[in-house]
C-alpha positions in Angstrom: -10.0 -39.7 27.7 -12.3 -36.9 27.3 -9.4 -34.4 28.3 -7.4 -35.7 25.4 -10.3 -35.0 23.1 -10.6 -31.6 24.4 -6.8 -31.0 24.1 -6.9 -32.0 20.4 -9.8 -29.6 19.9 -7.8 -26.7 21.4 -4.8 -27.7 19.3 -6.9 -27.6 16.2 -8.2 -24.2 17.1 -4.6 -23.0 17.8 -3.4 -24.3 14.4 -6.5 -22.7 12.7 -5.8 -19.4 14.6 -2.1 -19.5 13.4 -3.2 -20.2 9.9 -5.6 -17.4 10.0 -3.0 -15.1 11.2 -0.6 -16.0 8.6 -3.2 -15.3 5.9 -4.0 -12.0 7.6 -0.4 -11.2 7.5 0.1 -12.0 3.8 -3.2 -9.9 3.1 -1.8 -7.0 5.1 1.6 -7.2 3.3 -0.1 -7.4 -0.1 -2.3 -4.4 0.9 0.6 -2.3 2.1 2.6 -3.0 -1.2 -0.4 -1.9 -3.1 -0.8 1.2 -1.0 2.9 2.1 -1.5 2.7 1.6 -5.3 -0.6 3.6 -5.4 0.9 6.5 -3.3 4.1 6.4 -5.4 2.1 6.6 -8.6 -0.1 9.4 -7.3 3.1 11.3 -6.2 4.6 10.8 -9.5 1.5 12.2 -11.3 1.3 15.1 -9.1 5.0 15.9 -9.6 4.6 15.6 -13.4 1.6 17.9 -13.4 3.4 20.3 -11.2 6.5 20.3 -13.3 4.3 20.9 -16.5 2.7 24.0 -14.7 6.1 25.3 -13.7 7.4 24.8 -17.2 4.3 26.7 -18.5 4.9 29.6 -16.1 8.6 29.7 -16.9 7.8 29.8 -20.7 5.1 32.5 -20.2 7.6 34.6 -18.0 10.2 34.3 -20.7 7.7 35.5 -23.3 6.7 38.6 -21.2 10.5 39.4 -20.4 11.3 39.2 -24.2 8.3 41.3 -25.2 
């Protein structure tokens, strides 16, 4: 009978391990989604800032060429 008790204990730890793995899986997915959103936002801000600088340079060049 002791082997059955040991077997149920190992099944319980296997179930706990699978549950921990699924929690880790979801945490990893949430982290990946947040990372992608943050990188996209950072890229968008960088692009907007860069396009503002390009627009300023373009307007400055037009002023110089018209003067």
